[in-house]
C-alpha positions in Angstrom: 0.7 -20.4 69.2 3.4 -19.4 71.6 4.7 -15.8 72.0 7.9 -16.6 70.1 6.0 -18.3 67.3 3.6 -15.4 67.1 6.5 -12.9 66.9 8.3 -15.0 64.4 5.2 -15.2 62.1 4.6 -11.5 62.3 8.3 -10.7 61.6 8.3 -13.0 58.6 5.1 -11.5 57.3 6.3 -7.9 57.5 9.7 -8.8 56.1 8.2 -8.8 52.6 7.8 -5.3 51.0 4.5 -6.3 49.3 3.0 -7.4 52.6 4.1 -4.2 54.2 2.4 -2.2 51.4 -0.8 -4.2 51.9 -0.7 -3.4 55.6 -0.5 0.3 54.7 -3.4 0.0 52.3 -5.7 -1.7 54.9 -4.5 0.3 57.9 -7.1 3.0 57.6 -10.0 1.1 56.0 -11.3 -2.3 55.1 -10.7 -3.3 51.4 -11.8 -6.2 49.3 -9.2 -8.5 48.0 -9.8 -7.2 44.4 -9.2 -3.6 45.5 -6.0 -4.6 47.1 -4.9 -6.6 44.1 -5.6 -3.5 41.9 -2.6 -1.8 43.6 -0.3 -4.5 42.3 -0.9 -4.7 38.5 2.2 -6.7 37.8 1.2 -9.4 40.3 -1.4 -12.1 39.8 -4.5 -12.1 42.0 -3.5 -15.6 43.4 -0.1 -14.1 44.4 -1.8 -11.3 46.2 -4.1 -13.8 47.9 -1.1 -15.7 49.1 0.3 -12.5 50.7 -3.1 -11.8 52.3 -3.1 -15.4 53.6 0.3 -15.0 55.2 -0.8 -11.7 56.8 -4.0 -13.3 58.1 -2.1 -16.3 59.5 0.3 -14.0 61.3 -2.6 -12.2 62.9 -1.8 -8.9 61.2 -5.1 -8.6 59.2 -8.6 -9.8 59.9 -10.7 -11.2 57.1 -14.5 -10.7 56.8 -16.6 -12.5 54.3 -19.2 -10.5 52.5 -21.0 -12.7 50.0 -18.4 -14.0 47.6 -15.9 -11.3 48.6 -13.3 -11.2 51.3 -12.6 -7.9 52.9 -9.4 -7.2 54.8 -8.6 -4.8 57.6 -5.4 -4.3 59.6 -5.1 -5.6 63.1 -2.8 -3.2 64.9 -2.8 -5.5 67.9 -1.0 -8.1 65.7 2.1 -5.9 65.9 2.1 -5.7 69.7 4.4 -8.8 69.9 7.0 -7.3 67.5 6.9 -4.0 69.5 7.4 -5.9 72.8 10.2 -7.9 71.3 12.1 -4.8 70.0 11.5 -2.9 73.3 12.9 -5.8 75.2 15.9 -6.1 72.9 16.9 -2.4 73.1 15.8 -1.5 76.6 19.2 -2.5 78.1 21.1 -0.6 75.4 19.0 2.5 76.0 19.7 2.2 79.7 23.5 2.1 79.0 23.2 5.1 76.8 21.3 7.0 79.5 23.8 6.1 82.1 26.7 7.3 79.9 24.9 10.6 79.1 24.2 11.2 82.8 27.8 10.4 83.8 29.1 12.8 81.1 26.6 15.5 82.2 27.8 15.2 85.8 31.4 15.3 84.8 30.8 18.5 82.7 28.8 20.1 85.5 31.7 19.3 88.0 34.2 20.9 85.6 35.8 17.6 84.8 36.7 16.6 81.3 34.4 13.7 80.2 36.1 10.4 80.0 36.0 8.9 76.6 35.5 5.2 76.9 36.1 2.7 74.1 32.9 1.4 72.6 31.6 -1.8 74.1 30.6 -4.4 71.7 26.9 -5.4 71.5 26.3 -9.0 72.5 
C-alpha cells in the first residue's frame, strides 16, 4: 500500500464517529470484540465487527486471536501518516504566519505602525 493509500484509508477510518470512539476505547488497553460491542448497545455485533475490520485494514488497530475471541489494541503508529500529511499541509501556512508576526514585531519595535495587509487566499 502506498503512502497516499495508507493515509486515505486511515482518514476514511477515523472519519466515522463510531470508529473514533472505538479507537478511544482501545487506546489504553486491549479489549475483546464483545467488550467493545457492549459500548454500543444500539448497534449489532456484526456492525461493530465491520467497524473493527475497517480500523484493522487501515492499520489503526492490531488484532490478536485468543481462542475463539479476537482482542483489539490501538496502533498509534497507524496515525503517523495522518500526522505527517497534516504537518505537510499546514507547515507553509504556519511559516507565513510566523513571518507576518515577526514583521509586525519589528515594525512595532522600530516605532512604525504595522502594515495591515489584505488576507491572502489559501490555495
